SELO-512753 format. One line per 10 residues: number of its first residue (from 1); their letters; for each residue x, y, z of C-alpha. Coordinates in Angstrom, 2 decimals. Example, Ala and Ser with C-alpha at 12.3 -4.5 7.8 and 13.67 -1.06 7.14 Angstrom:
1> AS> 12.30,-4.50,7.80  13.67,-1.06,7.14
***
This chain:
1> MNPTGHPHLD> -18.23,-13.26,20.30  -22.04,-12.15,19.96  -21.97,-10.21,16.50  -23.76,-7.07,17.57  -22.77,-3.27,17.30  -21.19,-3.29,13.67  -22.58,-0.58,11.39  -23.28,-3.11,8.26  -24.50,-6.03,10.37  -28.29,-5.32,10.23
11> SLLAQFGDRL> -28.30,-4.41,6.75  -26.36,-7.37,5.58  -28.56,-9.76,7.58  -31.71,-8.15,6.21  -30.49,-8.30,2.62  -28.93,-11.66,2.64  -30.24,-13.78,5.68  -28.93,-17.15,6.26  -26.57,-16.65,3.18  -24.25,-15.40,5.66
21> QQVTIPYPAE> -22.42,-18.12,7.77  -20.47,-18.18,11.21  -21.06,-14.59,11.57  -18.58,-12.96,13.98  -16.96,-9.86,15.23  -13.45,-10.97,16.09  -12.14,-7.53,16.85  -13.77,-4.24,17.68  -15.52,-2.69,14.45  -14.66,-5.71,12.28
31> LHFRIAREDI> -17.52,-7.87,11.06  -16.71,-11.29,9.47  -18.58,-14.06,7.69  -18.44,-17.00,5.30  -20.42,-17.07,1.98  -20.49,-19.59,-0.97  -18.69,-18.49,-3.98  -22.02,-18.24,-5.88  -22.91,-15.22,-3.53  -19.58,-13.26,-4.25
41> LDVAGYLYQD> -21.15,-10.97,-6.83  -24.35,-10.19,-4.85  -22.44,-9.60,-1.49  -19.62,-7.83,-2.83  -21.66,-5.58,-5.02  -24.23,-4.75,-2.27  -21.11,-3.55,-0.16  -19.50,-1.66,-2.84  -22.26,-0.41,-4.76  -25.16,0.21,-2.11
51> LKVPLDLLLA> -23.23,0.64,1.11  -20.29,2.52,-0.87  -17.59,0.50,0.90  -14.42,0.34,-0.90  -12.54,-3.04,-1.35  -9.55,-2.79,0.69  -8.12,-6.17,-0.18  -8.61,-9.65,-1.74  -6.41,-12.68,-1.20  -6.14,-16.27,-1.36
61> VDQRPQRGIF> -5.05,-18.95,1.13  -4.00,-22.38,0.42  -5.97,-24.43,3.23  -5.62,-27.78,1.53  -3.14,-29.22,4.11  -5.87,-28.62,6.91  -9.18,-28.55,4.96  -8.72,-29.77,1.53  -9.81,-26.21,-0.11  -8.72,-22.98,-1.18
71> ELVYLFGDRL> -10.05,-19.84,0.59  -10.57,-16.16,-0.88  -10.78,-13.46,1.71  -12.38,-10.06,0.81  -12.00,-6.96,2.94  -13.88,-3.91,2.70  -13.08,-0.52,4.90  -15.70,1.96,5.57  -14.01,5.07,6.58  -17.08,7.12,7.37
81> RHAHTSFTVP> -17.98,4.46,10.03  -14.56,3.76,11.07  -15.24,-0.17,10.48  -14.31,-3.10,8.30  -16.44,-5.88,6.80  -14.75,-8.96,5.54  -15.79,-12.46,4.30  -14.37,-15.70,3.42  -15.19,-17.89,0.41  -14.20,-21.67,-0.06
91> VPAEDPVFPS> -13.07,-22.54,-3.21  -12.87,-26.49,-4.00  -9.35,-27.64,-4.87  -10.92,-29.91,-7.58  -12.84,-27.05,-9.07  -10.61,-23.95,-8.59  -12.77,-21.28,-9.96  -14.69,-18.20,-8.93  -16.69,-15.17,-10.15  -14.89,-12.31,-11.07
101> LAGKIFVAGR> -15.80,-8.82,-9.45  -13.60,-6.88,-12.30  -16.87,-5.84,-13.93  -18.08,-4.07,-10.89  -14.68,-3.10,-9.02  -11.84,-2.20,-11.11  -9.18,-2.85,-8.35  -10.75,-6.10,-8.00  -9.53,-7.10,-11.20  -5.96,-6.56,-10.32
111> YEQEVWDMFG> -6.25,-8.68,-7.11  -7.84,-11.51,-9.09  -5.10,-11.51,-11.55  -2.70,-11.86,-8.64  -4.73,-14.73,-7.27  -4.68,-16.54,-10.63  -0.87,-16.11,-10.95  0.08,-17.06,-7.43  -2.41,-19.91,-6.62  -4.04,-21.03,-9.87
121> LVPQQHPDLR> -7.52,-19.94,-8.85  -9.45,-18.81,-12.10  -11.74,-15.66,-11.87  -14.48,-16.50,-14.41  -15.61,-13.74,-16.86  -12.44,-11.48,-16.07  -12.29,-9.01,-18.74  -8.27,-9.01,-18.99  -6.93,-12.40,-17.56  -3.29,-11.44,-18.89
131> RLVRHAYWPE> -0.50,-12.47,-16.49  0.28,-9.91,-13.82  3.15,-11.42,-11.61  4.18,-14.37,-13.67  5.99,-13.18,-16.93  5.89,-15.25,-19.95  8.93,-17.55,-19.14  7.51,-18.62,-15.78  6.16,-22.15,-16.07  2.60,-22.43,-16.97
141> DYYPLRKDAG> 1.53,-24.64,-13.84  3.83,-23.08,-11.38  1.66,-21.45,-8.57  4.20,-19.98,-6.07  1.96,-19.61,-3.23  0.58,-22.79,-3.02  1.83,-24.69,0.03  3.38,-27.66,-2.44  4.63,-25.33,-4.85  8.54,-26.25,-4.20
151> TPGDGTVPDF> 11.31,-23.80,-4.91  13.19,-22.88,-8.13  16.20,-24.99,-8.21  15.31,-27.86,-5.83  14.40,-30.11,-8.73  10.51,-30.07,-8.21  9.97,-26.91,-10.21  9.98,-26.82,-14.16  12.60,-24.82,-15.69  12.17,-21.01,-16.26
161> KDEGQPFRFQ> 12.99,-20.54,-19.85  12.99,-16.85,-21.20  12.83,-17.15,-24.91  11.52,-13.78,-25.42  7.96,-14.32,-25.19  6.24,-11.29,-25.72  3.59,-9.81,-23.57  0.20,-8.82,-25.16  0.24,-5.11,-24.90  -2.69,-3.11,-25.81
171> RVEGEGIFEI> -2.29,-1.86,-29.24  -3.42,1.57,-30.38  -3.92,1.60,-34.27  -4.24,4.54,-36.61  -2.46,6.91,-38.95  0.49,8.60,-37.38  0.36,6.39,-34.16  3.69,4.93,-33.03  4.87,3.27,-29.90  7.80,4.20,-27.56
181> PVGPVHAGII> 9.12,1.55,-25.44  10.89,2.77,-22.21  12.72,0.32,-19.89  12.81,-2.21,-18.03  16.26,-1.09,-17.59  16.49,2.64,-16.75  19.31,5.22,-17.05  18.85,6.19,-13.32  19.40,4.18,-10.33  15.92,2.79,-10.11
191> EPGHFRFSVE> 14.22,-0.62,-10.31  13.00,-2.04,-13.42  9.82,-1.21,-14.99  8.75,-1.31,-18.60  6.57,1.37,-20.10  4.87,1.27,-23.47  3.72,4.60,-24.83  1.45,4.97,-27.75  1.77,8.41,-29.20  0.78,10.71,-31.96
201> GETIINLESR> 3.44,13.32,-32.74  4.32,13.86,-28.84  1.10,13.55,-27.28  0.38,10.38,-25.47  -2.69,8.47,-26.41  -2.13,5.55,-24.46  0.25,4.13,-21.67  0.54,0.67,-20.42  2.92,-0.17,-17.43  4.45,-3.76,-16.86
211> LWWVHKGIEK> 6.09,-4.37,-13.60  6.97,-7.41,-11.50  10.38,-7.68,-12.82  11.92,-8.59,-9.67  9.34,-10.74,-7.95  11.06,-11.63,-4.68  8.71,-14.11,-3.06  8.52,-11.90,0.02  5.08,-13.52,0.96  6.30,-16.96,0.74
221> LFETLPLRQT> 9.27,-15.80,2.96  7.09,-14.94,5.67  5.78,-18.44,5.65  9.31,-19.70,6.18  11.36,-17.64,8.53  11.27,-17.69,12.29  9.02,-14.98,13.53  11.69,-12.58,14.66  13.25,-12.63,11.28  9.72,-11.86,9.73
231> VKLAERISGD> 9.78,-8.50,11.34  13.20,-7.55,9.53  11.51,-9.06,6.35  8.63,-6.58,6.63  11.08,-3.57,7.23  12.72,-4.42,3.78  9.37,-4.76,1.76  10.07,-1.11,0.59  13.14,0.38,1.76  11.74,4.05,2.08
241> TSFSHCLAYC> 8.83,2.78,3.96  10.66,0.50,6.44  9.02,1.85,9.62  5.53,2.10,8.32  5.60,-1.52,6.87  7.11,-2.99,10.10  4.50,-1.08,12.15  1.59,-2.63,9.95  3.05,-6.05,10.36  3.58,-5.75,14.13
251> QALEKVAGVE> 0.03,-4.39,14.78  -1.34,-7.50,12.84  0.79,-9.68,15.10  -0.21,-8.07,18.25  -3.88,-8.51,17.41  -3.31,-12.32,16.78  -1.53,-12.61,20.12  -3.85,-10.31,22.00  -1.09,-7.88,23.16  -1.80,-4.41,24.23
261> VPLRARYLRT> 1.00,-2.07,23.38  2.01,0.39,26.33  0.86,4.00,25.65  4.35,5.49,25.49  5.16,3.00,22.72  2.14,4.10,20.89  3.04,7.70,20.96  6.71,6.97,19.95  5.49,4.77,16.81  3.50,7.92,15.90
271> IYAEMERLYN> 6.45,10.14,16.25  8.61,7.66,14.05  5.90,7.10,11.64  5.77,11.01,10.98  9.36,11.31,10.87  9.54,8.84,7.95  6.85,10.78,6.34  8.77,13.93,6.50  11.93,12.73,5.07  10.12,10.99,2.17
281> HIHDIGFIAQ> 8.01,14.07,1.57  10.66,16.67,1.20  12.66,14.42,-0.94  9.80,14.27,-3.15  9.38,17.95,-3.35  12.87,18.42,-4.42  12.76,15.72,-7.19  9.50,17.09,-8.47  11.27,20.50,-8.66  14.39,18.94,-10.28
291> DTGFMWAGAQ> 12.30,17.25,-12.98  11.33,20.62,-14.11  14.79,21.71,-14.52  14.84,23.49,-11.40  18.20,22.05,-9.99  18.90,24.22,-7.02  15.47,23.07,-5.49  16.46,19.69,-6.16  19.45,20.08,-3.98  17.59,21.93,-1.40
301> GGRLREQLVR> 15.45,18.92,-1.13  18.20,16.54,-0.89  19.76,18.73,2.05  16.67,19.08,3.89  16.10,15.17,3.61  19.51,14.67,4.71  19.24,16.53,7.95  15.98,14.43,8.71  17.65,11.17,8.06  20.75,12.15,10.40
311> LNAQLTGSRF> 18.19,13.17,13.01  16.47,9.61,12.76  19.99,8.21,13.18  20.41,10.22,16.25  17.34,9.06,17.74  17.28,5.57,16.77  20.51,4.46,15.46  19.12,3.97,12.00  18.89,6.61,9.15  15.62,4.55,8.02
321> LRDVCLPGGV> 14.26,3.80,11.49  14.93,-0.03,11.29  15.12,-2.31,14.30  13.00,0.30,15.93  9.46,-1.29,16.04  8.96,-4.90,17.36  5.88,-6.87,18.33  4.65,-5.46,21.56  6.24,-2.01,21.23  9.49,-0.19,20.38
331> TRDISDVVHL> 12.98,-0.57,21.14  14.25,3.26,20.89  12.96,5.85,23.35  13.26,9.81,23.17  15.16,11.21,26.03  15.52,14.75,25.09  12.04,15.92,23.94  12.90,19.62,23.92  15.76,19.13,21.73  13.72,17.20,19.03
341> ALVLADWLKD> 11.19,19.75,19.25  13.44,22.71,18.66  15.24,20.77,15.77  12.04,20.33,13.91  10.88,23.88,14.35  14.29,25.34,12.70  13.82,22.53,10.14  10.37,23.79,9.24  11.43,27.25,9.07  14.18,26.31,6.59
351> FHEVLQVLRS> 11.52,24.44,4.48  9.36,27.29,4.31  12.21,29.47,2.99  12.90,27.04,0.18  9.27,26.89,-0.42  8.91,30.45,-0.71  11.61,30.48,-3.38  9.85,27.58,-5.22  6.45,29.53,-5.26  8.21,32.39,-6.77
361> NTIFLDRMQD> 9.23,30.75,-9.74  6.82,30.82,-12.52  8.33,28.33,-14.62  8.12,25.97,-11.94  4.60,26.53,-11.17  3.58,26.63,-14.92  5.20,23.03,-15.57  3.05,21.59,-12.66  -0.22,23.14,-13.33  -2.34,21.04,-15.54
371> TGILFPQRAE> -0.01,18.47,-15.92  -0.81,14.72,-15.28  -4.54,15.20,-14.13  -5.96,12.33,-12.26  -9.66,13.53,-12.13  -11.62,12.69,-8.82  -13.94,10.32,-10.55  -11.10,8.34,-11.87  -9.22,8.25,-8.60  -12.38,7.11,-6.84
381> DLQVLGYAAR> -13.02,4.34,-9.41  -9.48,2.93,-9.08  -9.69,3.45,-5.38  -6.33,5.35,-5.41  -4.63,5.73,-1.85  -2.51,8.55,-0.07  -1.42,11.71,-1.26  -2.16,10.81,-4.87  -5.94,10.27,-3.64  -6.08,13.57,-1.77
391> ASGQNRDTRR> -4.80,15.44,-4.50  -7.84,14.22,-6.60  -10.55,14.96,-4.00  -10.52,11.80,-2.26  -11.01,12.70,1.76  -9.49,9.71,3.29  -6.62,8.94,5.64  -6.27,5.86,7.59  -4.61,7.93,10.58  -8.32,9.55,11.09
401> DHPYAAYDFL> -10.35,6.96,9.47  -9.20,3.95,11.46  -6.86,5.27,14.21  -4.17,3.25,15.50  -0.69,4.09,17.41  -1.77,7.52,19.28  -3.52,9.04,16.36  -6.76,8.96,18.13  -5.32,11.20,21.05  -4.09,13.80,18.53
411> EFDVPVFEKG> -5.64,16.46,16.10  -4.73,16.99,12.58  -5.96,18.27,9.55  -6.06,16.13,6.15  -5.14,18.29,3.27  -7.47,17.77,0.17  -7.25,19.22,-3.06  -9.60,18.75,-6.09  -7.64,19.24,-9.41  -5.55,16.08,-9.51
421> DVQARFEVRV> -2.56,17.51,-11.18  1.22,17.61,-10.28  0.66,21.03,-8.42  -1.90,19.31,-6.39  0.07,16.42,-5.50  2.88,18.83,-4.66  0.71,20.96,-2.16  -0.56,17.98,-0.57  2.97,17.16,0.37  3.71,20.67,1.64
431> EEIRQSVRLI> 0.54,20.54,3.93  1.41,17.26,5.08  4.89,18.32,6.00  3.37,20.98,8.14  0.77,18.37,9.70  3.48,16.03,10.34  5.64,18.57,12.32  2.70,19.58,14.03  1.67,15.95,15.16  5.26,15.22,16.29
441> HAALGKLPAG> 5.14,18.36,18.50  1.81,17.21,20.12  2.92,13.95,20.64  6.11,15.19,22.40  4.04,17.47,24.43  1.72,14.48,25.46  4.24,11.80,25.75  3.25,9.61,28.69  5.45,7.85,31.01  5.76,4.06,31.12
451> PLMAPFPDLP> 7.31,1.07,29.49  8.31,0.79,25.63  7.48,-3.08,25.29  5.00,-5.31,26.35  5.91,-8.96,26.87  5.05,-10.86,23.59  4.08,-14.65,23.91  3.97,-17.25,21.19  1.26,-17.03,18.63  -2.03,-18.83,18.93
461> ENKVAFSQVE> -2.47,-21.26,15.99  -4.69,-20.76,13.20  -5.68,-16.96,14.04  -6.36,-14.21,11.60  -5.97,-10.42,11.99  -4.88,-7.48,9.60  -3.67,-4.04,10.08  -3.48,-0.86,8.32  -1.14,2.08,8.64  -1.16,5.46,6.48
471> GWRGTITHWV> 2.54,5.17,5.24  3.85,8.19,3.47  2.34,6.98,-0.06  -0.68,5.84,1.24  -2.74,2.95,3.22  -0.50,-0.09,3.71  -2.33,-3.44,4.86  -0.91,-6.51,6.33  -3.05,-9.63,6.58  -1.81,-12.46,8.57
481> QSGSQNQIYR> -2.82,-15.95,9.73  -0.59,-17.84,12.29  0.47,-21.21,11.98  1.82,-23.96,14.13  4.99,-23.57,16.23  4.92,-19.95,16.43  5.22,-19.43,12.58  3.30,-17.45,9.92  0.92,-19.63,7.79  0.01,-16.74,5.27
491> CKVKDPSFVN> 1.03,-13.06,5.08  -0.57,-10.89,2.54  1.18,-7.61,1.80  -0.57,-4.70,0.08  1.79,-1.40,-0.73  -0.42,1.45,-1.85  1.52,1.27,-5.21  -0.20,-1.90,-6.23  -3.52,0.26,-6.76  -1.81,3.42,-7.60
501> WPAINLAIRT> 0.26,2.42,-10.57  -2.72,2.10,-12.84  -3.64,5.75,-11.95  -0.27,7.01,-13.93  -1.49,5.39,-16.98  -4.64,7.40,-16.97  -3.14,10.65,-15.84  -0.72,10.96,-18.40  -3.22,10.63,-21.53  -3.29,13.61,-23.56
511> NIVPDFPLTN> -0.13,14.99,-22.09  3.35,15.11,-23.99  6.10,12.63,-23.71  8.36,15.08,-21.70  5.72,15.55,-19.26  5.98,11.67,-18.02  8.77,11.96,-15.66  7.44,14.94,-13.87  3.91,13.02,-13.66  5.70,9.75,-12.52
521> KSFDLSYSGN> 7.81,11.58,-9.87  4.68,13.27,-8.50  3.20,9.82,-7.81  6.50,8.37,-6.75  5.38,4.79,-6.69  7.32,2.01,-5.16  8.67,-0.82,-7.46  9.59,-3.10,-4.58  6.50,-2.56,-2.74  4.65,-3.63,-5.71
531> DL> 6.96,-6.48,-6.98  6.71,-8.65,-3.99
***
């Protein structure tokens, strides 16, 4: 394809000239090229610092079976120009090192730790190269996403020996400072995560989170399963985001295969995605209130959520919208458009009555105000996503910035608040609930006739594509490379929780220990989506 028409192309060519190799635009508004690893700092720094384009993803691919090398892929997303720029960097297998971007881009450091853990590629000059995914009892030289890694228990992998090896937590020293360890096993029915508080009295001086207690090998499973089963796997990455993760994955497959989804299916995907947003947001609103001691509100949140998941079951046969999205379209239609619109209108009225009670409770409001503040500059530096970002002044939403499904045919507002406290994250959810109902009503009113599915062929070999979806927590990214015999060679998954977890560590500083459950719930991040 002739690489013209991309907003970054001319400036990148002018700045770096022939240092950019194999320049292409494989899909509309997506620029791709190759560079040498010694050019990573210059090119990535120019995109991030000069062009102000955030780093959306960094991943590695083991290309040794075909080409004898590893590859790094860097993906930058420009929301203002509705465009993406990505570049690939070859890394020799005999010299698996590359320059770290962590000093320029905070989130790059976490991606680089993940690449080191899973592939054994070493980011040089990384400021904090502690293990991220592989806990201390993992074998030193076992890199599970290498093609020749083997499987634990098959005799090819060294023993996993948990001998109580300690993790090197950051230590805060000083008179009157002590530590409070919480987890990884919790009193509630939640997945494991360890939180190490350094406190003075009840004031939190520092918090460090340790995750990846239940690494499941999700990305490795994508490489081993038949294609149809990988769709079910995508639905199970994070149970409360089944539809959006599946949608992101299916859209990536559709780009690889060159399949155009029927317009009716695109509208239905939009409706189902907003139904998923609704039931999760009202659930969170109830639990935020409950964590302030307002138990009645927690019960109301549970009641309103239950109404929505039952409505999902009536529409699709699944409370959590599973087995609805497939490559090529959707499996479930909506026959009674008027009924759905009326039910949602009544539900929204009920929600507003609960909201009126919430906003009349001064104790509830006081507990949220000025608690767990994530300042806008910190949110930008951490590249936080979703409602957590929008509550901290970040005006970004993938539905608007990089439209997919039927969002480019629909109008909606993106609520943005500046304060960044628990109340701001609460208010973003409230406004997004209203916008979701509005979007569903608009989509139902414009729902076109036509088929639900397009024929889906076998995947062409060795083709790459990515897809982004604004899940209810924030932007979900799936990057796929097809392999032989209609299988996936590499699938990289990014749940917004991966970049949002560090934000809690900053937001909770200078708060008191009892503020942590409330602040944590206001972010409501996924352990499962993080611990792939």
